[in-house]
C-alpha positions in Angstrom: -97.0 88.3 -18.6 -94.5 86.3 -20.3 -95.5 82.7 -21.5 -92.8 79.9 -20.2 -91.5 78.5 -23.5 -90.3 74.9 -23.1 -87.3 73.9 -25.4 -87.7 70.4 -27.0 -84.1 68.9 -27.6 -83.5 65.6 -29.1 -80.3 63.7 -27.7 -79.2 60.9 -30.1 -76.8 58.2 -28.9 -75.3 55.3 -30.4 -76.4 51.9 -30.8 -72.7 50.3 -31.5 -71.0 48.6 -28.9 -67.7 47.0 -30.6 -64.4 48.9 -31.1 -64.1 47.6 -34.4 -62.3 44.2 -34.5 -60.4 44.8 -30.7 -62.8 42.5 -29.2 -63.5 45.7 -26.8 -66.7 47.1 -26.1 -67.5 50.9 -27.1 -70.6 52.8 -27.0 -71.4 56.2 -26.1 -69.3 58.4 -23.2 -71.1 58.9 -20.1 -69.7 62.3 -19.3 -70.7 63.5 -22.5 -74.1 62.6 -22.5 -74.4 63.3 -18.8 -73.3 66.7 -18.7 -75.2 68.4 -21.5 -78.4 66.4 -20.5 -78.5 67.7 -17.2 -77.5 71.0 -17.7 -80.5 71.2 -20.3 -82.4 69.4 -18.4 -82.0 71.9 -15.2 -82.5 74.8 -17.3 -86.0 73.3 -17.9 -85.9 71.7 -21.3 -87.6 68.7 -22.6 -85.4 65.8 -23.5 -86.0 63.1 -25.9 -83.5 60.2 -26.6 -83.3 58.4 -29.7 -80.6 56.0 -31.2 -80.4 53.9 -34.5 -81.7 50.4 -32.7 -84.2 52.1 -29.7 -84.0 50.8 -26.4 -80.8 50.7 -24.2 -78.1 51.9 -26.2 -74.5 50.9 -25.0 -72.2 53.1 -22.6 -68.1 52.8 -23.5 -67.0 51.0 -20.5 -63.8 53.0 -20.2 -66.5 56.1 -19.2 -67.1 54.4 -16.4 -63.6 54.3 -14.8 -62.5 56.2 -12.1 -60.5 58.8 -14.0 -63.3 59.7 -16.1 -65.9 60.5 -13.2 -67.2 63.9 -12.7 -70.0 65.7 -11.0 -72.4 64.6 -14.1 -71.3 61.0 -14.0 -71.6 60.7 -10.2 -75.2 62.4 -10.8 -75.9 59.9 -13.5 -74.8 56.8 -11.3 -77.8 57.4 -8.8 -80.2 58.8 -11.3 -82.7 55.7 -11.5 -85.1 57.6 -13.6 -82.4 58.8 -16.6 -81.3 55.3 -16.4 -84.8 53.6 -17.2 -85.5 56.7 -19.7 -82.0 55.8 -21.2 -83.1 52.0 -21.4 -86.1 52.9 -23.5 -84.7 55.4 -26.4 -86.9 55.6 -29.1 -85.8 54.4 -32.8 -84.2 57.3 -34.8 -86.5 56.3 -37.6 -89.3 57.3 -35.5 -88.5 61.1 -34.8 -88.8 63.9 -37.0 -86.7 67.4 -36.7 -90.0 69.3 -36.9 -90.6 67.8 -33.5 -87.8 69.8 -31.7 -86.0 72.8 -31.5 -82.4 71.6 -31.4 -80.4 68.2 -31.5 -77.4 67.0 -29.5 -75.0 64.0 -30.3 -72.8 62.7 -27.9 -69.6 61.6 -28.6 -67.8 57.9 -27.6 -66.6 55.7 -30.3 -69.9 54.2 -31.0 -70.9 56.8 -33.5 -67.9 56.0 -35.7 -69.7 53.1 -36.7 -73.3 53.3 -36.9 -74.2 57.2 -37.2 -71.8 58.1 -39.6 -73.7 55.8 -42.3 -77.1 55.7 -40.2 -79.5 57.1 -43.1 -82.0 58.1 -40.6 -79.4 60.1 -38.8 -78.0 62.0 -41.8 -81.8 62.9 -43.1 -82.4 64.3 -39.7 -79.1 66.4 -39.3 -80.1 67.5 -43.1 -83.6 68.3 -41.9 -82.2 70.2 -38.7 -79.8 72.4 -41.1 -82.7 72.9 -43.8 -85.1 74.3 -40.7 -82.0 76.6 -39.5 -82.3 74.3 -35.6 -79.0 74.4 -33.5 -77.2 71.1 -33.7 -74.2 70.1 -31.5 -72.0 67.1 -31.9 -69.3 66.5 -29.0 -65.8 64.5 -29.7 -66.4 61.7 -31.7 -70.0 62.4 -32.6 -69.4 64.9 -35.6 -68.5 62.1 -37.6 -72.0 61.7 -38.2 -71.7 64.5 -40.6 -69.6 62.9 -42.9 -72.1 61.8 -45.3 -74.7 64.8 -44.4 -75.4 67.2 -47.7 -76.2 70.5 -47.9 -79.5 71.4 -49.9 -77.3 72.4 -52.8 -75.6 68.7 -52.3 -72.6 70.2 -51.3 -71.2 67.8 -48.2 -71.1 69.9 -45.1 
């Protein structure tokens, strides 16, 4: 008999809510969070959510407009349990790569301000890379790789 293996996935969201000095709000893009979340959860993954400040990460209001809606955003809109989980993300400083099998960073404009410079995020990505674990970053989130270094000191 084969043992059922549960994948432990960490999703790292932004804590940044201002779009530069434009006066507009930003954050993470709902569809870029919801689609991977539901695909992974429906496949049986155990998912932990984290952000630099912990707590509720900001949602980019543009991602909630009618034109941005998908089956995943509609599911998210009615998912009280996920919204509760999202309201209580762990502080990024409290998570360790050794506790997870993979990490995912959803996009939105927020990561351009906080995750690109967040030392905890940078160290986490470096640890996942050193441990040979899968990492995925969507849309604007690859900016979080900008200051990440490989074990030999080279930039990613």
